[in-house]
N, C-alpha and C positions, 0 to 999 in steps of 0.2 A: 879103416876106411876114411877117406878124406871127405870133409864136409864141404858142400857147395853152398856159397852164399850168393844171393841175388844182388847184383850191383846196380846202382842207379846209373843214369846216363852220365852224370858228372864223374862218378867213380870209374866208369868204363873209359871215358875220355882221358882221365888221369893215368889209368893203366896203359892205355895205348901210347900216351906221350912218354911214359917211362921206357917202353920198348923202342921208341924212336930216338932215344938219346937227346930228348929235349930238356933234360934236367942236368944240372951240374952240382957238385958238392959245395955246400956252403963253406965260406971261409971260417977259420977258427975264431976270428973276431966276431962274426955274426953269431956263431954257435955260443960263444961266451955271453954275448948280449942277450940272447934268447934264454940261456940258462939263468942268468942273473934276474931277468924279468920274471921267469917262472918261480924262482925262489922267493922273490919279493911278493908275488901274488899269493904264494902258499903261506908265507909268514903272516901276511895281513889277515888271512882267513883264520889262522890259529889264534890271533889276538882277541877274538871275540870272547866275551865273558857272559855267562848267564846271570841275570839279576832278577830277583823277585821283590816287588814293592806292592804296597797296599795303596790303592787310589780310591777316591770318592767315586761312587757309581755314576753320579751325574757327569763328572768329568770324563769318565771312560765312555759313556754314551755319546757325549759331544765329540770326543776324539774319533770314535768309530764313525759318526756321521760325517765329520770333516774328511776322514780318510776315504770313505765311500765316494764322496764328491770328487776327490782327487784321483780315484781309481787305484788306491793303495790299500794295503792291509793296515789295520790300526797299529799293530806293533811296529811295522816299518815306519809309519809316520812318527810314532813316539821316539823311535831310535834316531830318526833324522833330526827331529827337534832337539833332542838331547845332545846329539853330535854338534849341531850348529851352535848351541849355547856353550858347550865346552870349548869349541874352537873360537869363541868370541864373535861369531857372526850373527848372533841373535841377542838383541838387547831389549830392555824394557821400553815400553812406549813412552814413559815419562822422560827418559833420557833423550829419545828422538825428538820429543816435543821441546825440550830445553834447547837442544842444538838448533832446531828449526827457528825458535824464537830469537836466539842469539844471531843467527844468520840474517833474519828479517830485520833485526835492529841495526845491524851493521850496514845493510843495504839502504835502509832509510837514512842513516847518518851520512852516507857517502853521496846521496843524491842532492844536487843543488836545490836550494829553496827558491820558490817563486816569489817574486816581489809583488807586493800588493799594489793594485792599480790606484793611482791618486789623482 
């Protein structure tokens, strides 16, 4: 016995368009592109590793609070922070402060000095 599925409006429209020859076969180039994209997506999912670490409870509580404010899960937030750090996109505040001070110093040095009124 064949099972009957209830189709949504969008699914019915697609089924109707198939019967009206509104579709054509994708080129082999497009099929290859889609295949490679699917393989890359699948490979990136497989590269995840499970890690167990011990953290200070106060730190975990703060991270959970920050994650809740951002509408994220706390493990997602921790993973994101670690990823950004590993990719070099997250740096210590003292480094940012040093760079900002250096830029401010160069800006001050490049500005013409005002002569005292005499």
